[in-house]
C-alpha positions in Angstrom: 0.0 0.0 0.0 1.1 3.6 -0.5 2.5 5.5 2.5 1.3 8.8 4.0 4.6 10.3 3.0 4.2 9.3 -0.6 0.7 10.8 -0.7 2.0 14.1 0.7 4.8 14.3 -1.8 2.3 13.6 -4.6 0.0 16.4 -3.5 3.0 18.7 -3.2 4.1 17.9 -6.8 0.6 18.4 -8.0 0.4 21.8 -6.4 3.7 22.7 -8.1 1.9 21.9 -11.4 4.4 19.1 -12.3 3.3 17.1 -15.3 2.5 13.4 -15.2 6.0 12.2 -16.3 7.7 14.6 -13.9 5.6 13.2 -11.0 6.5 9.6 -12.1 10.2 10.5 -12.0 10.1 12.4 -8.7 8.2 9.6 -6.9 10.4 6.9 -8.6 7.2 5.1 -9.6 6.1 3.6 -12.9 3.3 5.2 -14.9 0.8 2.4 -13.9 1.8 2.8 -10.2 1.1 6.5 -10.2 -2.3 5.8 -11.9 -3.1 3.4 -9.0 -2.0 6.0 -6.5 -4.4 8.5 -8.1 -7.2 6.0 -8.2 -6.7 5.3 -4.5 -7.3 8.9 -3.6 -10.8 8.7 -5.3 -10.6 12.3 -6.4 -11.5 12.8 -10.1 -10.4 16.4 -10.1 -6.8 15.1 -10.1 -7.3 13.6 -13.5 -8.6 17.0 -14.8 -5.5 18.8 -13.4 -3.1 16.3 -15.0 -4.8 15.4 -18.3 -7.5 18.1 -18.9 -11.1 17.4 -19.6 -10.4 14.1 -21.3 -9.5 12.5 -18.0 -12.5 10.1 -18.2 -10.8 8.3 -21.0 -8.1 7.2 -18.6 -10.5 5.1 -16.5 -10.5 1.3 -16.6 -13.4 -0.9 -17.8 -15.7 -2.1 -15.1 -15.2 -5.6 -13.6 -17.9 -8.1 -14.6 -19.3 -9.7 -11.4 -20.8 -13.1 -11.0 -19.7 -16.6 -12.1 -19.6 -17.7 -15.7 -21.2 -21.2 -15.7 -20.6 -24.0 -18.1 -22.5 -27.3 -17.8 -20.3 -30.4 -17.8 -20.7 -34.0 -16.6 -17.3 -35.3 -17.8 -15.2 -37.6 -15.7 -12.0 -36.0 -17.2 -11.6 -32.4 -18.3 -8.5 -31.0 -20.1 -7.8 -27.3 -20.0 -5.0 -25.3 -21.7 -3.9 -22.2 -19.7 -2.1 -19.4 -21.6 -1.9 -15.6 -21.9 0.1 -12.5 -22.6 0.1 -12.9 -26.4 0.6 -9.2 -26.9 -0.5 -9.3 -30.6 0.7 -6.3 -32.7 3.9 -5.9 -30.7 6.9 -6.2 -32.9 7.9 -9.0 -30.5 4.7 -11.0 -30.8 5.1 -14.7 -31.5 2.4 -15.6 -34.1 4.2 -18.8 -35.1 4.4 -20.1 -31.6 0.8 -19.2 -30.8 -0.2 -21.3 -33.9 2.1 -24.1 -32.6 0.4 -23.9 -29.2 -3.1 -24.2 -30.7 -1.9 -27.1 -32.9 -0.8 -29.0 -29.7 -4.0 -28.0 -27.9 -6.1 -29.4 -30.7 -4.0 -32.5 -31.0 -4.4 -33.2 -27.3 -8.3 -33.0 -27.5 -8.5 -30.0 -25.1 -11.9 -29.0 -23.9 -11.3 -25.3 -23.2 -8.5 -22.7 -23.5 -8.3 -20.1 -20.8 -6.5 -16.8 -21.8 -5.6 -14.5 -18.9 -5.3 -11.3 -20.8 -2.9 -8.9 -22.6 -4.3 -10.4 -25.8 -3.1 -7.4 -27.8 -0.3 -4.9 -27.0 -2.6 -1.9 -27.0 -1.2 1.6 -27.0 0.0 2.9 -23.6 -1.1 6.6 -23.4 1.4 7.2 -20.6 4.5 5.8 -22.4 5.5 7.9 -25.4 8.1 5.2 -26.5 5.6 2.4 -26.7 4.4 3.3 -30.2 7.8 2.4 -31.6 7.4 -1.3 -30.5 4.1 -1.8 -32.4 3.2 -3.4 -35.7 -0.2 -1.7 -35.7 -0.8 1.6 -34.0 -4.6 2.0 -34.3 -7.5 0.3 -32.6 -8.9 -0.9 -36.0 -5.4 -2.0 -37.1 -4.9 -4.1 -33.9 -8.4 -5.6 -34.2 -7.9 -6.6 -37.8 -4.4 -8.0 -37.2 -5.7 -10.1 -34.3 -8.7 -11.4 -36.3 -6.3 -12.4 -39.1 -3.5 -14.0 -37.0 -5.1 -15.5 -33.9 -5.7 -19.2 -34.5 -9.2 -20.6 -34.9 -10.1 -23.3 -32.4 -12.7 -26.1 -32.6 -13.8 -25.5 -29.0 -13.9 -22.3 -27.0 -11.3 -19.9 -25.7 -12.4 -18.0 -22.6 -10.6 -14.7 -22.0 -10.4 -11.7 -19.7 -8.6 -8.5 -20.6 -5.2 -7.4 -19.2 -3.8 -3.9 -18.7 -2.5 -3.7 -22.3 -6.0 -4.5 -23.7 -7.4 -1.9 -21.4 -5.2 0.8 -22.8 -7.7 1.0 -25.7 -10.5 1.6 -23.2 -8.6 4.4 -21.7 -8.1 6.0 -25.1 -11.3 5.2 -26.9 -13.8 3.8 -24.3 -13.9 0.6 -26.3 -13.1 -3.0 -25.1 -11.1 -4.5 -27.9 -11.7 -8.1 -26.7 -15.5 -7.5 -26.8 -15.3 -6.4 -30.5 -12.9 -9.3 -31.2 -15.2 -11.9 -29.6 -18.3 -10.6 -31.4 -16.5 -11.5 -34.7 -15.2 -14.9 -33.5 -17.5 -17.8 -32.6 -14.7 -19.6 -30.8 -13.8 -16.8 -28.4 -15.9 -15.8 -25.3 -14.9 -12.5 -23.6 -15.7 -12.7 -19.9 -14.9 -9.1 -19.0 -12.1 -7.0 -17.7 -9.1 -8.3 -15.6 -10.8 -11.2 -13.8 -13.8 -13.5 -13.7 -14.8 -16.7 -11.9 -15.7 -19.7 -14.1 -17.6 -22.8 -13.1 -17.2 -25.8 -15.4 -19.5 -28.4 -13.6 -18.2 -28.4 -10.1 -14.7 -27.1 -11.0 -14.2 -23.5 -10.0 -11.5 -21.4 -11.7 -10.5 -17.8 -11.0 -9.2 -16.3 -14.3 -7.2 -13.3 -13.3 -4.7 -11.1 -15.3 -2.7 -10.5 -12.2 -1.4 -6.9 -12.5 -3.2 -5.5 -9.4 -5.1 -6.7 -6.3 -8.6 -5.5 -5.7 -7.4 -3.2 -2.9 -5.1 -1.2 -5.2 -1.8 -2.8 -4.1 0.8 -2.5 -6.8 2.2 -6.0 -6.3 0.0 -9.0 -7.0 0.9 -11.7 -4.5 -1.0 -15.0 -5.3 -0.8 -16.2 -1.7 -2.4 -13.0 -0.4 -5.1 -13.1 -3.1 -6.1 -16.7 -2.2 -5.9 -16.1 1.5 -8.3 -13.2 1.3 -10.9 -15.4 -0.3 -13.1 -17.1 2.4 -12.1 -20.7 2.7 -15.5 -22.1 1.7 -15.4 -19.9 -1.5 -11.9 -20.7 -2.7 -11.6 -21.9 -6.3 -9.9 -25.1 -7.3 -7.6 -23.2 -9.7 -6.3 -19.7 -10.0 -4.9 -18.8 -13.4 -2.6 -15.7 -13.6 -0.4 -14.0 -16.2 1.1 -10.5 -16.5 4.7 -11.4 -15.3 5.6 -13.5 -18.4 7.3 -16.1 -16.1 5.7 -19.5 -15.6 5.1 -20.6 -12.0 2.9 -23.1 -10.3 2.2 -24.0 -6.7 -0.4 -25.4 -4.3 -1.5 -22.5 -2.1 -4.0 -23.2 0.7 -5.2 -26.2 -1.3 -5.6 -24.1 -4.5 -3.6 -24.9 -7.6 -2.1 -21.5 -8.6 -0.7 -21.3 -12.2 1.0 -18.3 -13.6 1.5 -18.8 -17.3 4.5 -17.5 -19.3 4.1 -15.2 -22.2 3.4 -16.3 -25.8 5.7 -13.5 -27.1 9.4 -12.9 -27.6 11.4 -10.6 -25.3 10.6 -7.0 -26.2 13.1 -4.1 -26.0 11.2 -2.7 -23.0 11.4 -6.0 -21.2 15.1 -6.3 -22.1 15.7 -2.8 -20.7 14.1 -3.9 -17.4 16.2 -7.1 -17.2 13.1 -9.3 -17.5 12.9 -12.8 -19.0 10.3 -14.2 -21.4 9.2 -17.9 -21.3 7.2 -18.9 -24.4 5.0 -21.6 -22.8 1.6 -22.6 -21.7 0.1 -25.2 -19.3 -2.1 -28.2 -19.7 -4.3 -28.9 -16.7 -6.2 -32.2 -16.4 -9.1 -32.4 -13.9 -10.6 -35.7 -12.8 -14.1 -36.0 -11.2 -15.6 -38.7 -8.9 -19.0 -40.4 -9.5 -20.7 -37.5 -7.8 -19.1 -34.9 -10.1 -16.8 -33.5 -7.5 -13.2 -32.7 -8.2 -11.1 -35.7 -7.3 -7.6 -34.9 -8.7 -5.9 -32.1 -10.7 -2.7 -32.6 -12.7 -0.7 -30.0 -14.5 2.1 -29.9 -17.1 4.1 -27.0 -18.6 4.5 -27.0 -22.4 7.6 -25.0 -23.6 7.6 -23.5 -27.1 11.0 -21.7 -26.8 13.1 -22.4 -29.9 
């Protein structure tokens, strides 16, 4: 959480009429962290002072509440967990995404779960981001994605990530909503996170860039611990960090999937790694339809 000292310094810089980039530099915070700090103050006049009357465009799309339910009476369910495809980045990995869906089809997978950052968007707070893009317009990124994202014989369920939501900040449009309306095999479940029930299997599909309380660091253990024990899902699927990880946390299988993209100049400058991979998750049910066993396996596509 942000400290009282940080809030005071932010207010001081705002009173001195520092611009957004100067405030980021002075506070030694990233652009997204400063946006979270502003959101936590719950004072929309700050947006007007920093960005003018167009501040409303900088808001994020609303979270879709409720559980998305799918009927199933299968004894064995196979899921593919992936995310962070960042289509339209010059570092996207269209060939590897096709390879992933080929393997997914070959393994008779029931559903694909995509945890967001489907496209690379256009970061309104990062003036250098545009140089890393193949397509720089909303329509260009939508058309590119429709052309290059593989078709699938079953369904891909997807939530948006922060890069997808950049378009909402700029245009008020949810690009994944427009994409899914043109593709019968893709179901858009809403912004950032959504609970899914497939029979008695419960999954939290979460992009994983922020916690609900505004914390700038998403910690899976804290997220799961804050869910009442009788409401915890069987699986939490996260992305955002581009680094694969899995663990059993409080009896919940937590899977953070790697990115299906190559290492970008921005990530190189930050010293990040990129792991081109996804996960298979096999779920087995007992005679009463309750979850009996869950197995997982990472599939690497690094070449």
